[in-house]
N, C-alpha and C positions, 0 to 999 in steps of 0.2 A: 409671709408673716415673720415678724422679728423673732429671732431665736436667742433666748437668754441663757447664759451660763455664768455661774459664779463660783467662788471658792468657799464652800460652806464652813470648813474647819477654820479658815482664817477669819471669816466674818464673825463667828460666835466667839472665837478665841479673843478677838479684839474687844467684843462687848463684855465678856466675862473678866478680862484683865482690867478693863476700865472700872467695872463694877467692884471688883475685888480691891482695887487701889482706893476707891472711894470709901469702901467699907472699912478698910484698915485705917484710913485717915480719921474716920468718924468714931471708930471703936478701938482705941489703943488696948493692947493686950493687958489683961489683969489676971489675978489669981483665979477669978471666976470664969475666965474665958476657956472653953473646952479646948483640949489639945487634940492632935491627930489620933492618938491612941484611944482616947475616950470616945471620939466620934465613931471609930470602928467598933468599939465594944458595946456601945449603947444603942446600936441599931436594932431593927426588928427583922426576924426571919419568918418566912411564910412557906408552908408545905401544902401541896394539893395533889390529890389523886382523882382521876376521872376514868372510869371503865365504861366501855361502850361495846355493845353487840349490835351490828348493823347487817341487815339482810336486804338484798335487792333481787327482785324478779323482773326481768326486762326482756321484752321481745327484741330481736329474734334469737337471743342467746338460749341455747338448750339447757344450760346449767346456771343456777342462781349464784350470786356472790354472797359470801358471808365473811365479815371482818370482826374479829374479836381483839380489841386493842385497849391498852392501859396507858394513859398519859400521867407521868409523874412530873411535877413542877416544884422547883425550889428557888426561892429568891431571898435576897438580903438587901434591905434598905438601911443605909448608914444613918447615923445622927447628922446633925447640921453644924457646920463650922463656918461662921461669918457668911451665912447665906448659901454655902455650898453643901451639896450632898450627892450621893451616888446610889445607883441600884444595879444589881447584877441578878439575872434570872436565867436558869438553865432548865430545859425541857428534855424529856425522854419519852418516846412512844415505843412501847414493846408490843409486838404482835404475839398474842397468846393463841397457840394452836397452829393451824395450817396457813402459812404465808402465801400459798398458791391458790387459796380459795376465793381470791378476788383480785381485780386489777387495781393495784395501788398507784398506778401511773409510773412507777419506777421498777417494778419487779418483772416486767416483761410478759405478764399474763394477759393475753388478748382474747381468750375464749370465755371469759366471764365479764360481767358488768364492772364499771369503775366504782370504787369506793376510795376517795382521795384521802386516805389516812395511812401513808407509808410509815414504816418503822424508822426512827431517826433519833439522834441526840444532837442538840445544838444550843448555842446561846440565844435565847429568845429575846432578851433585853439586856442592854448594858449601856448606861448613860450617866453623864455628869449633869447635875442640875444646879442652877443658881436662882435664888429668890430674893427679891428686895422690894418690899411694899407691894405694889400692884403689878410688878414686873416679874416674869419668870423666863428662863432660858434653859433649853435642854440640848445636849450634844451627844449623839451616839445612836445605838439601836433602841428603838422606842415604839410604843403603841400609839397610834393616832386614830381617833374616831371623831367624826364631825357630824352634827345634826343627827339625822336618822340613819346614817351610814350608807345612804344610797349612792354616794360618790366616793367617800373616803372612809374605810372601815378596817377592822382587824380580822374579819371572818372567824369570830370566836367560836362558831359552831364546830368547825373542823378541829381535829386533834392537834394539828400543826397550825398555830396561829400565824396570821400575816402581820409582820412588823416591818419597820422602816429604818434604814440608816439615814439619819436626817439631822438637821438643825431646826429647832423650833423656838420661836419667840412669842410670848404671850403678854398681853397687857390688859388691865382692867382700870386704867387711869381715868377714862372718861366715864361719866355717870351712867349707870345701868347698861354699860357696853363692855363687851368682851371681844378683843381682837387677837387673831392668831395667824402667824405666817410660818410655814415650814418649807425648807428646801430639802428635797429627798434625792439622794443619788443612787439608792438601791432599794428595791422592794423585795423582801424575803417572803416568797409566796408559800401557799399551803402545800405545794407539791415538792418543796425542797426538803433538806438542803442538797440532796443528790439529784443530778440531772436525769430526766426520764423523757416520757413522751411530750411533756410540757416543760417550758423553762422554769427552773427553780427560782430564778430571780429576774426582775426587770431592772436593767441598768439604764441610767440616763440622767436627765435633769428635770425634776418635777417641782413646780412652784405651786404651793397651796396657800391661798389667802381666804380667810373666813372672818366675817364680822357679825356679831349678834347683839341686838338691842332689845331690852326688856320693855314691852309696851304696857305693862300693868295688866289691867283686866282684858286688854285686847291681845294678850299672848306675847309671843316673841317673834321677831323678824330677823332672819339671817340673810346676808348677801355673800356671795362667794365667787371666786375665780380660780379655776384649776387648769394649769398648763402642764400637759403631760408630754414629755419628749423621751421616748424609749429607744435606746440604741439597738436593742435586740428584738423589738416588736414595733417596727415603724408604723404599721397599719393601725396601731392603737394610739398613736400620738395624736393628741387633740387639745383644743382649748374649749373650756366649758365655763359659762358665766350664767348665774341665776340667782333666784330668791327662794327662801324656804320660810313659811309662816305656820306656826303652831299655836294652839291655845286650848285652855280649859275654862269653861264657864259654869259656875255653880248655880243651878236653878233653884233648888231648895233641898234642905236635909242632905241626904246622900245621893241625890240626883244631879248628874253633871253632864254637860255637853262638851265634846272635844272635836278638834278639827286639825287637818293638815292640808296645806295648799303649797304646791311647789311648781316652779317653772324654771327651765334652763334652755339655753341654746348652745349648740356644739358645732364646731367646725374643725377642719384639718389643721395640723400644727407641725412645725419643724419639718422633719424629713418624711412625713406621711405622703406616699406617692399618689393617694387618692384625694381629689378635691370634692368636698361635700359640706352640706349644712343640714342639721337635723335639730328638731325640737323635742323637749321633754315636758310633760306636766303630770301632776298628781293631785287629785282631790279626794279627800277622805273625811267622812263625818261619822261621829259615833256618839253613844250615850251610855252612861253607867247608872245602874239603879241598885245601889248597895252591892250585893254579891254577884250581880248579873250585868253583862255588857253586850252591846250590839254595835256593829260598824259596817259601813259600806264604802267602797272606794273604786276609783277608776284611774288607772295609771297608763300612760302612753309613752312609748319610746319610738321616736320617728324612724322611718325606714325609707328605702329606695328600691327600685326594681333591679338595681345593680349591686353586686357584692361589695362588702367592706365600706359601706357608706351609711350604715345605720347608727343610731345613737348608742354608744357603748359606755359602760361604767366598769372598767377592768379592776379598779381599786376598791370597789364596793364590797360590803358584806352581802354577797349575792344570794346566799341561802335564805335571807330574810325577805326576799322579794320574788314575786312571780312563782310562788309555790315551792314547797319543800322537796319536791321530786327533782329539782334542779335541772329542768329541761331547757331553761332559758338563761344559762350562765353567760352565753354569748348571744347578743340580740340578733335574731335572724335578719336577713337582708330586707325583708318586707316590714320590719319593725314589729312592735307588740302593742296590742290593746288588751289590758287585763282588767276585767270587771270582776270584783270580788265582794262577797258578803261573809260576815263572820259573827260568831257569838262566843261569849266566855262566861264562865260561872265558877264560883268558889263553893265547894261542898266540903265543909270542915276544913282540913288542912290541904285539900287537893284542889289545884287550879286546873280547870278544863278549858280547852279551846276547840272550836270547830270552824273551818273556813272552806268556802267553795270559790273556785276560780273558773272563769270562762275566758279563753284566749283567742284573739283574732289578730290577723295581720293589720298593720296600720296603712301601708302604702298600696297594697293590692287586696283583691277580694279573696281571702283565704281564711278558712276556719281551722285554727291550729288544734284545738282540743279543750278538754276541761279537766279539773283536778279537785279532789277532796283532801283536806289536811285535818288531822285531829291529834290532840296531845293531852296527856294528864301528867302533872308534875306535883311533887310534894317536897317541902323542906321540913326537916325535923332536927331534933337535938336541942340542947339547952341554948345554944347560940345560933340555931338554924344553919349549922355548918355542914349538914348532910343533905343530899338531895337525890331523889329517885324520879326517873322520867320514863314514860312510855309514849312513843311518837309514831305517827303513821302518815303516809302520803300515797295517793293513788291517782296516777295520770292516765287518762283515756285519750288516745291520739285520734284525731280526725285526719288532718293532712299535714301534720308536722310531728317528727320524731316517732316514737313507738310507745305502746302501752308499758307502763312501769309502775311497780308497787314496791314501796320501801317501808321497812319497819325498824325502829330503834328501841333498844332497852339500855338505859344509862343510869349509873349511880356515881356519885362524886362525894368527896369529903375534903374539907379545908381545915387547916390547923394553923 
């Protein structure tokens, strides 16, 4: 299969230079035109704190894992000068208490379960942006989330967010249509920035193309093509092409129906040593009745009887799929069939969720296990800038992985 490599910095630099020259020609400098100093001083700063206590009881470990971590985030968005602006964001995660009470993936602890929240300090985002009418371009370290984040996401649940060193071009020039292309040369993973048991980064050439069309009362349809070429994770290099359809239909009053239907096909790409072809599909239907909601879904990631040939989504926000116990971050060789049922309710300011999963292999006759998930969350304060959450996951293994129970207590504040 053809292997595509480009020079991202040169590509966007050319686009931005051309756009800047056009803007300058159209807008001669005047006394009302902001200067560089005012652009820097009229920006907006944002400060956020998120504390989490996470506990994991997992067989066959004789000792539980407990992680007490605080994430502090500070960013600054500049004002705009002739369409140009910039954002810089820094994160720090501090382990409060015993750093040896859990396997952070970088601290060398192997006698306790993994909680992938290592202590660190890093630049989470730093990009230059240009906007003109329906066009936008970004160059630098950035957050990229597409559709329901099943294929491209930021893993926002973990304390260390996944971001991308990339060029992104966006256009809404066509009616009811949004187009996005990103070239990614480095993925800053949740286990970084220090190297540990897992790679802190995926290096390579990743092409991300996504187009979304608004279908009015029939929802929205997205088509996508994702070409992943990883220099340091060749077995995860793949090409994925598919469709994603979502919608909400108002029946009457506060009663609504909603749906998600997605299909994709995946094959080997670039230097992947394994030749394979696998399919993915998701069907989910639900209904909301005022403060209450119900949903049911069936998700399948195709597998094979041979290793390293199952459908994989290494850049997804994986915690949001196949259960919060995170037993299926890597698709097993036999694939996954996930049948799930869920309910939600709002009791005053508290949002409640309850979900049950049943997991089976797709390519072979194998019962993996089942799982219960539950959560209660509440936002409060004058601007709803504070949040408290209690969350629970319990996985009961049959013939895959081991029994695992996880509990989270989290509080956050944004200013």
